[in-house]
C-alpha positions as CSV (number, residue, x, y, z in Angstrom):
1,M,66.6,-33.2,0.6
2,V,64.4,-32.7,3.7
3,S,62.3,-35.7,4.4
4,L,58.6,-35.7,5.4
5,L,59.8,-37.1,8.8
6,D,62.1,-34.2,9.3
7,E,59.3,-31.7,8.5
8,N,57.0,-33.4,10.9
9,V,59.6,-33.3,13.6
10,A,60.2,-29.6,12.9
11,D,56.5,-28.9,13.0
12,Q,56.1,-30.7,16.2
13,A,58.9,-28.8,17.7
14,V,57.2,-25.5,16.9
15,E,53.9,-26.7,18.3
16,D,55.7,-27.8,21.5
17,R,57.3,-24.4,21.7
18,I,53.9,-22.7,21.3
19,S,52.5,-24.9,24.1
20,S,55.4,-23.9,26.4
21,L,54.9,-20.2,25.7
22,L,51.1,-20.4,26.5
23,V,51.9,-21.4,30.1
24,G,51.4,-18.2,32.1
25,A,49.6,-16.4,29.3
26,V,46.9,-13.8,29.8
27,D,43.9,-13.0,27.6
28,M,42.8,-9.4,28.2
29,H,39.9,-9.6,25.7
30,C,37.8,-12.7,25.9
31,H,34.2,-12.5,24.5
32,S,32.6,-15.5,26.1
33,G,29.0,-15.7,27.1
34,P,26.2,-15.5,28.2
35,S,25.7,-12.4,26.0
36,V,23.2,-10.8,23.8
37,M,25.8,-11.2,21.1
38,P,26.2,-14.6,19.5
39,R,29.0,-16.5,21.4
40,S,30.6,-19.8,20.7
41,L,31.5,-20.6,24.3
42,D,30.5,-19.6,27.7
43,H,32.6,-18.3,30.5
44,I,33.2,-21.7,32.1
45,E,34.2,-23.2,28.8
46,A,36.6,-20.3,28.2
47,L,38.0,-20.8,31.7
48,Q,38.5,-24.5,31.2
49,D,40.3,-24.0,27.8
50,A,42.6,-21.4,29.4
51,A,43.3,-23.7,32.3
52,D,44.1,-26.7,30.0
53,A,46.7,-24.5,28.2
54,G,48.2,-23.2,31.5
55,F,47.0,-19.6,31.3
56,R,47.6,-17.4,34.3
57,A,44.6,-15.0,33.9
58,M,41.8,-14.0,31.6
59,L,39.6,-10.8,31.4
60,I,36.1,-11.3,30.2
61,K,34.6,-8.4,28.1
62,D,31.0,-7.9,27.3
63,H,29.8,-4.6,25.7
64,Y,26.5,-4.6,27.6
65,Y,27.2,-5.6,31.2
66,S,30.0,-6.0,33.7
67,A,30.9,-9.7,34.1
68,T,32.6,-8.9,37.4
69,P,30.1,-10.7,39.6
70,I,30.5,-13.7,37.4
71,T,34.3,-13.7,37.5
72,E,34.3,-13.2,41.2
73,L,32.0,-16.2,41.6
74,L,34.0,-18.4,39.2
75,N,37.2,-17.5,41.0
76,R,35.7,-19.0,44.2
77,S,34.1,-22.0,42.6
78,H,36.8,-22.8,40.1
79,G,39.9,-21.6,41.9
80,H,41.4,-25.1,41.5
81,L,41.9,-24.3,37.8
82,K,44.4,-21.7,38.8
83,V,43.3,-19.1,36.2
84,Q,42.4,-15.8,37.7
85,L,39.4,-14.2,36.1
86,F,38.7,-10.5,35.8
87,S,36.2,-8.2,34.1
88,G,35.5,-4.5,33.9
89,V,32.8,-1.8,33.5
90,P,31.7,-0.9,30.0
91,L,30.4,2.7,29.8
92,N,27.7,2.0,27.3
93,N,23.9,2.9,27.4
94,T,23.1,-0.3,29.3
95,T,25.2,0.8,32.2
96,G,24.0,4.5,32.0
97,G,26.8,5.8,29.8
98,F,29.2,8.1,31.6
99,N,27.8,6.8,34.9
100,K,30.1,7.3,37.9
101,Y,27.8,5.1,40.1
102,A,28.3,2.2,37.7
103,V,32.0,2.7,37.9
104,D,32.1,3.0,41.7
105,H,29.9,0.0,42.1
106,G,31.8,-2.1,39.6
107,I,35.2,-1.4,41.2
108,A,33.7,-2.2,44.7
109,L,32.8,-5.6,43.3
110,G,36.3,-6.2,41.9
111,A,36.4,-4.7,38.4
112,K,39.9,-4.2,37.2
113,L,39.1,-2.0,34.1
114,V,36.8,0.7,32.9
115,W,36.0,0.8,29.2
116,M,35.1,4.2,27.6
117,P,32.0,3.6,25.4
118,T,32.4,0.8,22.8
119,F,29.2,-0.2,20.9
120,A,27.5,3.0,22.1
121,S,30.3,5.4,21.2
122,K,29.5,8.0,18.6
123,N,32.6,6.8,16.7
124,H,31.4,3.1,16.7
125,V,27.8,4.0,15.7
126,E,29.0,6.2,12.8
127,A,31.5,3.5,11.7
128,D,28.8,0.9,11.8
129,Q,26.5,3.0,9.6
130,K,29.3,3.5,7.0
131,R,30.2,-0.2,6.6
132,K,28.3,-2.0,3.9
133,K,27.7,-5.1,6.1
134,G,28.0,-3.3,9.4
135,F,29.4,-4.9,12.5
136,P,28.1,-8.0,14.2
137,H,24.8,-7.3,16.0
138,T,22.8,-8.7,18.9
139,I,20.9,-12.0,18.7
140,K,17.7,-10.1,19.2
141,P,17.0,-6.5,18.2
142,L,17.6,-4.0,21.0
143,L,16.8,-0.3,21.3
144,P,19.0,1.8,19.0
145,P,22.1,3.3,20.8
146,D,22.2,6.8,22.1
147,P,25.7,7.8,20.7
148,L,28.1,8.8,23.4
149,T,31.2,11.1,23.2
150,P,33.4,12.3,26.1
151,L,33.6,15.8,24.5
152,D,31.1,18.6,24.7
153,A,30.0,20.8,21.8
154,N,33.1,22.9,22.3
155,G,35.5,20.0,22.2
156,A,36.2,20.1,26.0
157,L,36.0,17.0,28.2
158,K,32.7,16.6,29.9
159,D,32.5,17.0,33.7
160,E,31.0,13.6,34.2
161,V,33.9,12.0,32.4
162,K,36.3,13.9,34.7
163,E,34.5,12.5,37.8
164,I,34.9,9.0,36.4
165,L,38.6,9.5,35.8
166,D,39.0,10.6,39.4
167,I,37.4,7.3,40.6
168,I,39.7,5.3,38.3
169,A,42.7,7.1,39.7
170,E,41.6,6.7,43.3
171,H,41.3,2.9,42.9
172,D,44.2,2.5,40.5
173,V,42.3,0.5,37.9
174,I,42.8,0.4,34.2
175,L,41.3,3.0,31.8
176,S,40.6,1.7,28.3
177,G,39.8,4.0,25.4
178,G,37.0,1.7,24.3
179,H,35.8,2.4,20.8
180,L,36.4,6.1,21.0
181,H,38.1,7.7,18.0
182,I,41.8,8.5,18.4
183,S,40.9,12.2,18.4
184,E,38.7,11.6,21.5
185,I,41.2,9.2,23.2
186,F,44.0,11.7,23.4
187,P,42.1,14.4,25.4
188,V,40.7,11.7,27.7
189,F,44.1,10.2,28.3
190,E,45.8,13.5,28.8
191,E,43.2,14.5,31.4
192,A,43.4,11.1,33.0
193,V,47.2,11.4,33.4
194,R,46.7,14.8,35.0
195,R,44.3,13.4,37.5
196,G,46.6,10.5,38.4
197,V,45.4,7.6,36.3
198,K,48.4,5.3,35.9
199,R,47.1,2.4,33.9
200,L,46.1,3.2,30.3
201,L,45.0,0.7,27.6
202,V,44.1,1.2,23.9
203,N,42.2,-1.7,22.3
204,H,42.8,-2.6,18.6
205,P,44.1,0.9,17.7
206,T,43.9,0.4,13.9
207,F,40.4,-1.0,14.0
208,I,37.5,1.5,14.4
209,I,39.9,3.7,16.6
210,G,41.7,5.2,13.6
211,A,45.2,5.4,15.2
212,S,48.3,5.7,13.0
213,L,51.8,4.4,13.8
214,D,52.7,7.9,15.0
215,D,49.7,8.0,17.2
216,I,50.7,4.6,18.7
217,R,54.2,6.0,19.4
218,Q,52.7,9.0,21.1
219,L,50.3,6.9,23.2
220,V,53.2,4.7,24.4
221,G,55.0,7.9,25.3
222,M,52.1,8.8,27.6
223,G,52.5,5.4,29.3
224,A,49.7,3.5,27.5
225,Y,49.7,-0.2,26.6
226,I,48.6,-1.0,23.1
227,E,46.5,-4.1,22.8
228,H,46.1,-5.8,19.4
229,S,43.2,-8.2,18.7
230,L,45.1,-11.2,17.5
231,C,42.0,-12.4,15.7
232,M,42.8,-9.8,13.0
233,F,46.2,-11.3,12.2
234,I,45.6,-15.1,12.1
235,Q,44.0,-17.4,9.6
236,M,40.9,-18.8,11.3
237,V,38.3,-21.5,10.6
238,G,36.1,-20.4,7.6
239,R,38.5,-17.6,6.6
240,E,40.9,-18.2,3.7
241,Q,43.4,-15.7,5.0
242,A,43.9,-13.3,7.9
243,M,42.4,-9.8,7.8
244,F,45.9,-8.4,7.9
245,P,49.3,-10.0,7.1
246,P,51.9,-10.8,9.8
247,E,54.0,-7.9,8.5
248,E,51.4,-5.4,9.5
249,L,51.4,-6.8,13.0
250,D,55.2,-6.6,13.0
251,A,55.0,-2.9,12.1
252,L,52.5,-2.2,14.9
253,I,54.6,-4.0,17.5
254,R,57.7,-2.0,16.4
255,A,55.8,1.2,16.7
256,G,54.4,0.4,20.2
257,T,57.5,-1.6,21.3
258,V,57.5,-5.1,22.6
259,D,57.5,-3.7,26.2
260,R,54.1,-1.9,25.6
261,T,52.4,-4.3,23.3
262,I,49.7,-6.8,24.5
263,L,48.3,-9.5,22.2
264,A,44.7,-10.5,23.3
265,S,42.3,-12.7,21.5
266,D,39.1,-10.6,21.0
267,L,37.5,-14.0,20.3
268,G,34.5,-16.0,21.4
269,Q,32.2,-15.1,18.5
270,V,30.2,-17.8,16.7
271,G,32.1,-19.0,13.7
272,N,35.5,-17.9,14.9
273,D,38.3,-19.8,16.6
274,R,38.3,-20.3,20.3
275,P,40.5,-17.9,22.2
276,V,43.3,-20.4,23.1
277,D,43.4,-21.5,19.4
278,G,43.8,-17.9,18.4
279,F,46.7,-17.5,20.8
280,R,48.4,-20.5,19.2
281,G,48.0,-18.9,15.8
282,V,49.5,-15.5,16.7
283,I,52.4,-17.1,18.5
284,R,53.1,-19.1,15.4
285,N,53.1,-15.8,13.4
286,C,55.4,-14.1,15.9
287,I,57.9,-17.0,15.7
288,G,57.8,-16.7,11.9
289,L,58.5,-13.0,12.3
290,G,61.6,-13.8,14.3
291,Y,60.5,-12.7,17.8
292,S,62.3,-14.4,20.7
293,D,60.5,-16.4,23.3
294,E,61.2,-13.6,25.8
295,D,59.6,-11.0,23.5
296,I,56.6,-13.2,22.9
297,R,56.1,-13.9,26.6
298,K,56.1,-10.1,27.2
299,M,53.3,-9.6,24.6
300,I,51.1,-12.5,25.7
301,S,51.7,-12.5,29.4
302,T,54.2,-10.2,31.2
303,N,52.9,-6.9,30.0
304,A,49.3,-7.8,30.8
305,L,50.2,-9.0,34.2
306,R,52.0,-5.7,34.8
307,L,49.0,-3.7,33.7
308,L,46.7,-5.7,35.9
309,G,49.1,-5.3,38.9
310,L,49.9,-9.0,39.1
311,E,53.7,-8.8,38.4
312,D,54.4,-10.9,41.5
């Protein structure tokens, strides 16, 4: 018979293992504020949480503006916390859509990533309209989005998108598929590879994007990293169960391979767990699925560091 003491010791051993794995972790998808979206913590609080857990880096994502000036400032003022902060350029209406000047300017400031349209993408707008409750919306009403797609009426990639791909390739930063549909991501990535883009990222491929397991295998074959929003696979405060069971995450990891999978929080929304707590939950799930510490470190740290160019 297993005693309560034995169970407590075993549980503590797991928690200690999780804490050890968090040292050196990277969150590529932190939704802290200020933002026009309702956020539960600001950038400094997210940074402090990450530092307390021993994180190596964090990338702040906002759908409406580039947080790069903020991350650059915080890297100077809070460098003693030893968490390197990054951000990118979201190609939504608020930055001019497919605006090469926003990309050029953002990279000059230090942006590490360019997101194809997210909330302003035609795919996202249509998905939002189809959902009964829709997606989370801004705190105050904003102008309705002008839906964006990288393809013209004939299905060919727009010239302004090609110009942006050239800038991304020239500066060797990350290209994310944003919230484009998988049918749009493939032509964008194919042209990106032809133009010399080396760092490709697909965010939450089975949420909004519409990617299948075969699509994920094909994307990995093109050299892309597949990022899964860990918030979809953990039980959080106020949620009786996770959106998807651990077995689904396991299938996604196997399709994309441990070496090309990144687990990122996609957290910071009001009512959800804080990002670091989300990492603890998904690591616990991965341990339960039988993944080794080495494999878990790849998915929460090493792969993201490699994508960011921080291997050393």
